[in-house]
BATORGU-594717 format. One line per 5 residues: number of its first residue (from 1); for each residue x, y, z of N, C-alpha, C. Coordinates in steps of 0.02 Angstrom, whole numbers, padded with zeros to 5 digits. Layout:
! BATORGU-594717
NUM = X:Y:Z:X:Y:Z:X:Y:Z; ...;
//
This chain:
! BATORGU-594717
1 = 01638:02237:00687:01576:02259:00630:01637:02267:00561; 01692:02274:00579:01730:02279:00511:01744:02203:00483; 01760:02144:00525:01767:02088:00493:01713:02050:00470; 01630:02084:00461:01580:02065:00439:01561:02103:00382; 01596:02142:00373:01602:02190:00299:01635:02126:00258;
6 = 01717:02128:00284:01756:02104:00256:01716:02044:00217; 01706:01992:00263:01678:01931:00261:01613:01931:00174; 01594:02006:00198:01499:02010:00158:01545:02005:00077; 01611:02048:00077:01651:02087:00008:01661:02006:-00020; 01710:01977:00038:01719:01911:00004:01686:01867:-00026;
11 = 01613:01855:00013:01580:01804:-00027:01535:01836:-00103; 01547:01896:-00077:01507:01923:-00144:01551:01912:-00221; 01623:01905:-00202:01665:01891:-00257:01659:01829:-00283; 01655:01792:-00234:01652:01726:-00239:01588:01712:-00293; 01522:01739:-00274:01481:01707:-00299:01482:01749:-00361;
16 = 01521:01821:-00371:01501:01814:-00442:01559:01784:-00481; 01625:01770:-00438:01645:01728:-00505:01633:01664:-00496; 01591:01625:-00470:01558:01561:-00473:01508:01571:-00538; 01465:01634:-00519:01406:01650:-00584:01430:01653:-00648; 01506:01679:-00657:01529:01715:-00721:01555:01643:-00756;
21 = 01581:01596:-00708:01605:01517:-00720:01557:01475:-00751; 01510:01491:-00727:01443:01450:-00728:01417:01477:-00814; 01403:01542:-00823:01399:01584:-00872:01438:01559:-00935; 01490:01550:-00927:01524:01539:-00978:01543:01469:-01012; 01528:01405:-00965:01514:01359:-00973:01448:01348:-01016;
26 = 01405:01380:-00999:01339:01377:-01045:01345:01383:-01093; 01385:01441:-01145:01408:01455:-01193:01432:01403:-01236; 01477:01349:-01216:01511:01310:-01270:01489:01277:-01289; 01491:01248:-01354:01454:01209:-01386:01505:01141:-01400; 01478:01085:-01346:01512:01020:-01356:01520:00973:-01426;
31 = 01545:00962:-01450:01529:00897:-01513:01509:00818:-01463; 01467:00817:-01537:01423:00743:-01490:01478:00693:-01520; 01490:00675:-01438:01540:00617:-01456:01503:00542:-01434; 01491:00496:-01493:01481:00442:-01436:01526:00357:-01417; 01524:00370:-01353:01581:00330:-01332:01572:00257:-01337;
36 = 01509:00245:-01324:01491:00165:-01317:01460:00146:-01394; 01480:00202:-01446:01434:00146:-01511:01364:00143:-01517; 01355:00126:-01580:01277:00094:-01593:01262:00056:-01549; 01194:00037:-01509:01163:00001:-01468:01116:-00048:-01525; 01075:-00106:-01503:01039:-00112:-01535:00960:-00078:-01507;
41 = 00965:-00077:-01455:00928:-00021:-01437:00886:00030:-01479; 00944:00059:-01518:00937:00120:-01554:00891:00090:-01618; 00935:00039:-01650:00881:00017:-01707:00823:00000:-01689; 00785:-00033:-01616:00733:-00046:-01598:00691:00003:-01599; 00701:00065:-01569:00674:00124:-01563:00663:00142:-01640;
46 = 00703:00172:-01677:00700:00171:-01726:00637:00136:-01770; 00643:00068:-01775:00591:00047:-01789:00516:00045:-01792; 00516:00085:-01712:00422:00062:-01659:00401:00115:-01712; 00333:00123:-01725:00286:00158:-01750:00250:00193:-01703; 00245:00272:-01703:00233:00311:-01647:00138:00284:-01640;
51 = 00135:00262:-01577:00059:00256:-01578:00009:00339:-01543; 00053:00389:-01509:00030:00415:-01489:00006:00492:-01542; -00029:00512:-01534:-00061:00574:-01588:-00022:00626:-01549; -00011:00674:-01614:00035:00734:-01638:00001:00781:-01586; 00028:00831:-01551:-00006:00878:-01521:-00054:00898:-01563;
56 = -00061:00925:-01615:-00109:00939:-01663:-00183:00918:-01640; -00160:00824:-01667:-00240:00795:-01643:-00238:00806:-01581; -00225:00822:-01528:-00263:00788:-01476:-00313:00860:-01456; -00382:00833:-01423:-00411:00900:-01410:-00408:00925:-01356; -00410:01004:-01341:-00387:01063:-01287:-00415:01031:-01229;
61 = -00470:00987:-01225:-00523:00976:-01168:-00530:00894:-01164; -00530:00848:-01122:-00552:00798:-01136:-00645:00780:-01138; -00647:00748:-01177:-00701:00731:-01196:-00763:00666:-01145; -00803:00689:-01108:-00849:00644:-01078:-00842:00669:-01005; -00814:00726:-00987:-00795:00733:-00911:-00853:00779:-00880;
66 = -00883:00774:-00837:-00942:00806:-00811:-00937:00866:-00790; -00958:00918:-00802:-00955:00984:-00797:-00965:00989:-00684; -00925:01057:-00680:-00912:01058:-00621:-00995:01065:-00576; -01040:01099:-00631:-01108:01081:-00589:-01138:01023:-00582; -01144:00954:-00636:-01143:00899:-00620:-01110:00854:-00550;
71 = -01031:00878:-00558:-01007:00863:-00484:-01057:00883:-00440; -01062:00950:-00421:-01090:00987:-00371:-01172:00939:-00341; -01194:00930:-00386:-01265:00886:-00392:-01253:00811:-00375; -01215:00797:-00385:-01204:00725:-00357:-01186:00732:-00297; -01139:00768:-00288:-01109:00785:-00214:-01178:00789:-00154;
76 = -01227:00840:-00177:-01276:00837:-00142:-01324:00797:-00134; -01338:00733:-00202:-01384:00676:-00178:-01351:00648:-00129; -01279:00636:-00135:-01250:00584:-00084:-01277:00620:-00023; -01239:00682:-00003:-01252:00713:00067:-01319:00702:00092; -01373:00699:00035:-01453:00708:00061:-01457:00613:00091;
81 = -01423:00561:00052:-01439:00499:00061:-01415:00487:00136; -01353:00530:00146:-01335:00514:00239:-01398:00511:00284; -01446:00550:00256:-01478:00549:00333:-01534:00484:00308; -01543:00469:00267:-01577:00414:00270:-01563:00334:00306; -01488:00327:00293:-01468:00285:00312:-01469:00261:00381;
86 = -01508:00196:00394:-01521:00174:00472:-01441:00136:00506; -01419:00177:00547:-01368:00133:00574:-01387:00084:00616; -01349:00029:00577:-01357:-00034:00637:-01353:-00028:00715; -01406:-00075:00762:-01394:-00066:00839:-01309:-00112:00855; -01261:-00080:00895:-01187:-00130:00899:-01227:-00159:00959;
91 = -01181:-00223:00957:-01199:-00256:01022:-01147:-00231:01065; -01167:-00234:01135:-01127:-00210:01174:-01051:-00234:01203; -01015:-00215:01215:-00943:-00240:01221:-00944:-00297:01291; -00885:-00333:01285:-00890:-00397:01322:-00862:-00358:01385; -00880:-00367:01457:-00848:-00349:01509:-00785:-00385:01523;
96 = -00731:-00376:01544:-00672:-00394:01559:-00697:-00461:01587; -00731:-00471:01624:-00733:-00526:01655:-00785:-00575:01607; -00811:-00571:01580:-00834:-00612:01506:-00806:-00626:01474; -00766:-00565:01431:-00695:-00584:01398:-00650:-00650:01429; -00619:-00641:01481:-00596:-00699:01507:-00627:-00751:01509;
101 = -00684:-00767:01539:-00733:-00831:01537:-00716:-00859:01469; -00747:-00825:01408:-00746:-00838:01345:-00671:-00862:01318; -00632:-00830:01341:-00567:-00859:01325:-00546:-00908:01363; -00549:-00928:01414:-00528:-00992:01450:-00569:-01043:01450; -00647:-01028:01399:-00663:-01083:01370:-00639:-01096:01314;
106 = -00607:-01063:01266:-00593:-01060:01212:-00510:-01094:01223; -00492:-01083:01276:-00434:-01116:01277:-00442:-01183:01299; -00466:-01197:01349:-00523:-01285:01362:-00525:-01300:01298; -00546:-01278:01261:-00575:-01327:01211:-00508:-01344:01166; -00489:-01292:01148:-00413:-01315:01108:-00376:-01348:01131;
111 = -00361:-01351:01215:-00326:-01423:01245:-00367:-01490:01231; -00429:-01481:01249:-00460:-01539:01249:-00442:-01579:01165; -00450:-01536:01116:-00444:-01559:01058:-00375:-01612:01041; -00322:-01550:01080:-00252:-01582:01068:-00257:-01652:01092; -00276:-01661:01144:-00265:-01715:01204:-00320:-01776:01150;
116 = -00374:-01753:01122:-00397:-01816:01076:-00375:-01844:01030; -00300:-01789:01000:-00261:-01801:00946:-00219:-01867:00940; -00227:-01947:00905:-00192:-01966:00914:-00129:-01985:00893; -00086:-01917:00867:-00032:-01928:00836:00026:-01900:00896;
//
């Protein structure tokens, strides 16, 4: 148990040191230094006219949006239509023997077409 307590103290001290180091770094103001100089993009961006409205001009809620009650009514209408749909009758699946027979017929037809090709 003694080993576990010593390790806990060490980890706590290391965590405190790391937290203090990070908080000291956050309070330092670095000068703005340009390593690359001005670019053509900075000039282009400064010439652009903003086309987006300012936050004061934007409405709090979008216009023309359906209310929750309207969405619910539409959903209920769609659910009521579900019972009115007539599901078409599907043809029964081919038996394995019928599938093999049709596959053989298609292969024979393709071979006959290849044999008839003059090239």
